[in-house]
N, C-alpha and C positions, 0 to 999 in steps of 0.2 A: 432576470434572476442571476444569471452567470456573471454579468457585469457587476451587479451589486455585491455578490459573494466575493469576487476577486478583489474589489476595492476594500471591503470591510474585513475580510479574513487577514489581510496584511496587517491591519491594526492590532490583531491579537496574536501575532507571532508567526504568521505564514512566511517562512524563509527569512525571518529577522532574528535579532539577538534574543528577543523574548522567547521566540520559538526554540532557539538553541538551549536556553535555560530550562524550558519545560522538558525537552528531550533528555538532557543530562540528569535532571531530577528523576525522570522515569527510568533511566538506565540503572540507577541505584536500586530501585524497587525490583527491577528484573534480575539484577545480579544477586540480590538477596534470595529470590525464589530459586534461581539456578543453583546457588550454593547449598540450599537445603537438600538437594539430591545427593550431595556428598560423593560425586563421581559415579553414582549408580545410573544405569540406563533410564532415560525418560523421554517422553514425547515433547518436542519443542513447541507444538502447535498452540496449546492453550496459553502458556506463559507469554509467548511472543505476541499472540493476538491481543491479549489483555494489555500489554505494554504499549503496543502500537496504537490500539484503539483509544487509549487514554490521552494520546497526543491530540488527536482530532477532537476528542471530547472536551478537553480543556480549552481548546480554541473556540469550539462551537457553543458549549454550555457554560464555559467560564470556570470549570473545576474538573479535576480528575475523579475517578471512582476507585474505591478499594476493590482489589481483585476478588474479594469474597462477596461483593455486592450482588444480590440475586437479580436485581433488575438489569444491571450491567451485563452479567453473565448471560441472561436470557436474550438480550439484544444481540450480543456477539454470536451466540449459538444459532439464532434464527438467521442472522445475516450470512453466516458461513453456510448454513443449510440451503439458503436461497441461491447462493452461487453454485452449489452442487446441483440443485434441482434445475437451474437454468441450463446446465450443460447436459441434462439427461435427454435421451433419445425421444421420449414421449413429449417433452416440452418443446424440443426442436421441431418435431413433427407437427405439433399444434401451431407453431409459428408459421409453418408452410401451409397446413390444411386445417384451419381453425374450426371449420364446420364439422369435421370428422373427429378431431381429437379433443374437443372442448371438455369432455368428461374424463380425461386422463387423470389418474390418481395423483401423479406428481404435480400436475397443474393445480389441482384443488388444494394440495398441500402447500404449494407456493403461494396461492392466493390467501390461504389462512395465515401463513407466516407474515405476509405483507400487511394484512389487516391488523394483526396483533402488534407488529412493530409500529404501525401508524398510531395505534391507540397509546402505546407506550411513549412515543415521541410527544403526543399531545399532552400526556400527563406531565412529562418533564417540562415542556414549554409552559404549561399551566402554572406550575410551581414558580418558574422564573418570572412569569407575568405577574404573579401575585406579590413578588418582592422587587419589581422593576424600579430602578432609579435611572431616569433618562439622562441624568447628569454624570452617571458613573456606570457605564455599561461593562458587564463582566465578560461578555463573549459575543459571538455572532448573533445568537438568538436575541439577546438584549438589544443589539443595534437594529435588527429587523423590527422588533416590537416598537422601539422608539420611533423609527421612521414611519411605521404604520400609524402610530398615534399622532405624529405630526401631520400626516396627510389627512387624517380624520378631523383634526382641529381646523384644517384649512378647507373642510367640506369637500375634499377630493375623494370620491367614492368609487371611481372606475379604474383605480390603479391595480397592479398585480400583487400588492402587499397585503395579502390576507392569510389567515391561519393555515388554510389548506396548502398554499404555496410554501409557507414556512415549514410545514411538516414534511412536504416532499423534498424541499431543498436540504433540510437537516438530515433526513433519512439517506439521501443520496451522498451527502458529505460523509456521514458516519460509515456507510458501507464502503465507499471508495477509499476512505482514509484508513480503513482497517484491513481489507482483504488483500489488495495488491502489494502493499508494503510489507505486511506480515508474511505473505506467501513468499516474497522475494527474500526476506531474511531467513526463512526456513530453508530455502534453496541454497543460500550462501553457506549456512552452517553444515548442511548435508554435503555440499561440494568440498568444504574444508576437511570434513571427516574422510571423504573419499580420496582426496588428493592432499595428503599431509605435507608433502614437500612445498605445495603452494601456501598452505597455512603457515609453515615455518618461515617462508619468505616474508609474509605479511607481518608476522611477529618480530622478525629480525628488523624490518624497516621501522616498526613502531618503537622497538627498544632503542634504535639508533636515533630517531628523530624526536620522540616524545618522552621516552623513559618511563617512569612510574606514575607521572601525573595524569590527570584526566585529559583525554583527547578533546580538543575544541574544533569547531568548524573551520577556523582559520588554518589548522594544521593540514587540511586537505591538499593544499598546493604543494606541500612538502612530503606527501605520502602518495606518490604516483602509482606504486604497485597496488596498494590497497584500493585506490580509486579505480584502477584498471580491473581488479577482481570484481568489484561491485558492478561496473558497467558490463563486463563479460557475463556475469551471472544473469543480468537482465536480458542480454542478447541471447545467450544460450538457452536459458530456461523458458524464454518466450512466454511470459506470464499471461499476456492477453493476445492470443494468436489472431483473433479477429477484432478489429477496433469497433467502437460504438458506431451505429448506423449514421450515415450522413445522407444528405439529399442534394441533388444537383440544383444549383440556383439558376441555371440557364441550359439551353441545348448545348451539348458538347460531343465532339468526336475524340475518342480515346483509343489509341492503338488500333485504329481502323474500325472501331465499333461506335455507332451513333447512340448516344444516351439522351433521352428527352429530359427537359426541365421537370423537376419534381420527382425524379426516379430515386428510390432508396438505394444507396450504395454502401456496401460493407467492405472497407479496406482490409485486405489480408496482410497484416503486419509481418507474418511469418515469411512472406515472399521477399521482404527486405532484410529482416534480421538473419535469415539463413541463405541469403543470395550468394551463390558460388562465385559470381563475378565481383562481389564486393568484399568477401572475407576469405582469408587465406585457408582457413579450415573451419567452415561454417558449422559443421556437426560435431565439433570437438570443443571442450571447455579450454580456452586458450587466452589467458589475460594479455598475452603479447599482441592481440588484436588492437589493444588500446595503448600500446607503448611504441615509441620510436627506437631507433638503434642505440640511442643514448639512455634509454630507460625512462624518458620523460613521457607524461601522459599526453595522448593526442585524441582530439575529438574526431569522430567519424560521421560523415553525412548520412550513412546508412543506419546509424543508431536511431531507431524510432520507437523505443520501448514505451514512450509516452504519447505515441501517435504524432500527428502533425496538423498544421493548419489552425483555423480559428476555433476548432473544437478539440484541440489537444488538451491533455489533462491539466486542469487549472492548479492542481496541487503538486506539480512537478518539483518546484523548488523545495517545498516542505518534505516531500518524499525522499529526495536526494540527500537532504540534510539528515533525516531520520536514518536512512540506510547507512550513511557514513558513520554517524555517531554510535548507533546501536552495534553495528558490525565491529568497528575498531575497538570499542569498549569491551565487547564480549571476548574477542580473541586476544586482547591485551591481558585479560583476567583468566581466561580458560583456554585449554586445548580441547577441541572437539574430536572425538574418536568414535569408531563403531563400538557396539556393545561387545563384551567378552565373547569369544567364539565366533565373531563375525569378522570376516576380512574386508578390507577396503573395496576389493573387486566385487564383493557380494552386495554392497549397497546399491539399491535399485534406483535408477534415475528415470524410470518410466512414470510419467505423470498420472495422477488419478483422474477419473472422469469428472469433469466440472466445467463451468463456463470459463474459468481461468485455469491456467496450467499449474496445478497444485501438486506438490510432492506426494507420492504414495505414503500411506501411514508407515512410520518408522520411529526408532528410538536412537538416541545418541548418548554418549557419556561426555560430561564436561569436567575435565581434570583441571583443578586449580593450579595456576602458575604463580601465585603470590599476590599480595594486595596492591591496590592502587589507592591514591589519596582520594577521599570523598570531597566533593565541592557542593 
């Protein structure tokens, strides 16, 4: 399923020009929503989640959703709720002692959410199946259905290409493509409001290199400070402190410990992202971590925000493009500040309890800096 997803997602814009155009289109919808607040305090969570989710939705389903679409809103709400529930103490205790905590309320709530989302995914897939044209696939779901139909025509019935696997893959892509990228964008804007001098530097670089036109993916190589801010946010915010579980494929001795083949292993990404031997100031937000003495962007081996190895995040390229285009487009158009009466120092960087490291509930003001051209 992973291999099939990687190959076919690229066909619908994952990290390609088509993907860039989808993101730039969605940027305009997001800017319109932000402008409606007219500089008044608002929570960035809903609008950013909607915008980011529409990118993976357009790639997977073949079209975006209106932000007012009830079905779309419910999917995002349940997905975000599930991430929160996964990080709750009762669900974590269930994972360790399932026979004791199987009736925990949060676990029952999580199971209901998962079941409802699967039903909703099946309905969406059913609609696409009813209008499927194998010669003109609209997105990942169409490609999967076309491949399934081809195997059935060849009388191959023992493959993994069934509706249940499609629902699971689609649900995983939807949640993964919404939560982590949306959460990272919220952290970036919060950090810009807390550290206005850094936001000023990003905006000065954008004015110097891009001017008033729409930022494009190719501008990234000429915007090293903006790129450094994004990478430093990913490192500092530590969105996924514990990576997805892996399993040892053979007996191995690691740092003096013998680990048998088949043992579940949970890589602690925090141990690398906040390693004091790798970073000059690991517990401080410092974009200079990704800049050399000449101000050019530098890659760091200890940057593992997307994990590593064969199970590293398959959507890394898309996520990086989204983060770059959404962030630069937003700070090109707006300056993000704390609400009136709130000082920069008062903005809380303590993450909320969740499976991912999510900003605590907060509001920001987006002050317009003048228009950019729409493309």
